[in-house]
N, C-alpha and C positions, 0 to 999 in steps of 0.2 A: 683900796690896796691893789697894787699892780700884780698882774699874773704873768709870769714868764712861761712861754711854751717850749723854748729851746735854749740849750746851754752850749756855749763854746768854751772849751778848755785848752789852755796852753799846756805844754808837757813839762819842760825843764823847770825845776824848782816850783812846780805847781802840783803835779801828781807823781813825777819821778824826780828823785834827788840827783840833779845834775852835778851839784858840788861834789858829792861822793864819787860819782863816776869820773869826773874830771880829775880829782885828786889822785886817784889810782893811775889813770892813763897818763897824766902829765908827769907824775913821778917817774914812771918807767921811761918815758921819752927823754926827759931832762937828764936823768942819771946815765942813760945809755950814751947820749951824744955830748954830754958835758961832765964826765965822771970826776974830773979834777977841780971843778968849779964849786964854789959855795952854793949848795942847792937852795938854800933859803933866798939868797940874793938872786939867783937865776930864776927862781919861781916868781919872785916879786917883779922882776924885769918883764917876764913873759906876761904876767897878769896886766901890767900897765899898758903894754903894747896891745894886747888882746882887747882890753876894754876900749881903748882909743879907736881901734879899728872897727869894732862892732858899732860904736856910736857913729862913726863915719859911714858905715854901711847903712844904718837905719836912716841917716840923713840923705842917702842916695849918692854919696860921694865916692863910693867904690863898690865893686861887684863882690858877691859872695865868694866867687872863685878866687879873686885876687886876695881877699882876706885869708881864706883857708890855706892858700898856697904860699903866702908870704910871711905870715906871723912868726913861724919858727925860724925862717931865714933871718928876719929882722932881729929876733931875740939873740940868736947865736952870733950874729954879725957884730953886735956890741962887744962881744968877748973875743973877737978876731977868730972865730971858728966858722968855717964855711960849710954849710950843709945844703942838701937838696931839699928845698922847701916843699916841693910837690910830693916827693917820696915820704917825707916826714908827715905831711898832712894825711896821706893815705894810711900810714902806720898808726897815727894817732886816732883816726876815725875808727879803725878796726878795734883798737883797744877800748875806745869810748863806747862802742856798740855793746861791749860785754857788760857794761854797768847798767843795771835796771833796778836799783834799790828804790823802793816806794817811799814817797813822802808819807810821814806818819799820819794815819787817818784817811789817806786818799782812797783806799779800797772801800772803806766803810761809807765814805761819802758817795762814791760812784754807785754802790749797791743801794744806798738809801734813796738815790735819785733815779732809780730804775724805771720809773714811769715817765720820766721826762727825756725826750730825745737829746742826746749829747753828741758833740762833734769835736774832734781834735783840730786845732789850728796852731801850727808850730813853725817857727823858723829853724831851719837846720838841713841836714843831709838826709835825703829820703831813706836810704838803706839803713842808716844808723837809727833813725827815729822809729821806723817800722819794726826793726829787730828788738829795740828796747821795749816797745809797747807789747810786742808778742811775748818776749821772755818774761815780762812782768805779769802776763795774763790779763792785761788791761784792754787789749783790742776788742774783746767781747762786749765792752760797755759802750762802744761808740758806733753811731750810724755810719760815719765816714771819717777818714783821716786826711787832713790837708796839710802838706808840707811845702814850705816855700820853694825848695829846690825843684819840686815837681810842678809847681804852679807858674814859676817864672817871675813871681813877685813875692814880696815879704811884708810882714807886719812892720811898720804901721801903714804901708801903702794901701790906698783905697782899692786899687786893682786886685790885691790879694783877696779882700772880702767880696768884691764883685764876682770873682770866680766862684768863691764858696757859695754865694747866694744863687748863682746861675746853675751850679751843679747840684745844689740841694734847695730847690725852689720852695720847699715847704717851710724853710726858715723865714720868719717875718722879723725884720730888724727891730720893729717897735716893741716886740715881745720876746726879744732874745737878750740874754745876759752873757757878756764876755768875762771870763775868769782867768787871771794870769798874774804873774809876779813882776812883770816889767812895766813900769810906767811909760817908758818911751816907745815900746813896741806893742804890748798887749792893750794897755789902757788908752794910749793915744790912738792906736789903730781902731779900737772899738768906738771911740768918740768920733773919729773921722767917718766910720761906717754907719754912724747913727744908732749905736747900741748903748744900752746901759752897761756899766762896767763894775767889776769887783776886783779890787787890787789885793792880792795875797801878798802881804808884806813879809816875805819869807825871811829876809835878813834883818827885819826889825829896824829899819832905817827911817830917818825923817824924809818927808816928801818936800823937797825944795825945788821941784821942777816947774811948778805952776800948773801941772796937769792934775785935774780934779776927778777922781773916780766917783762913781755913784755910791759905792760901798768900799770900806777898807776892813780887811780881816788880818789877824795875826797868825792864824793856823787854818789849814784847809777845812778842818772840822767845823769851823765857824760858818761855813756855807750853809750848814744845816740850820743854823739860827735864823737864816733868811727864809726858811721853808714856808712860813706863813705868806711870804711875798712871792715865793717861787711856784707854789701849787694852788 
């Protein structure tokens, strides 16, 4: 039975409910700048553009800065509304940082795993992620917090994990487990870095990516079912 000595946790939709934070922040932005538009249609348009751009970012086809500064401009442009994409990006990030709802069971899991060193590895904006972790009182559970903006690389890039391993040399890839909700960033990144992986299927969707995690769970509490293999 394999023993894991260290755990790497994603943040969004793994320990903090990004969907809830996004829903509130996005509703405020869309209603403010497109008050006469059908909000459901506007929301769907944004989500389609946002998903497409994030996938392109993960493939290395665009920078994080371009993604953040352009997605709102592209959304409103479809409706012939001209907005300052950079200004909206800053306004949205400020609203997003206010959202720190915990994923159900996350706190109990982190407390139960108190004897195993844990690290945050997240794609996102540094100030936003640090504030959300602090406001949720989750910072205390982690040895270190690694955010893509601050590292200059993002999951699933191998360079992201190389920096994590260099700055936390106690982490041994062969005995470390990567836990996250994204197959294309968390799980693929973990595989590229030589880690075992645990896919938290937060949205309960089928895996048609061809990416194969070591474990699959449907709730974060199920990580504790792996305890015989974790300790």
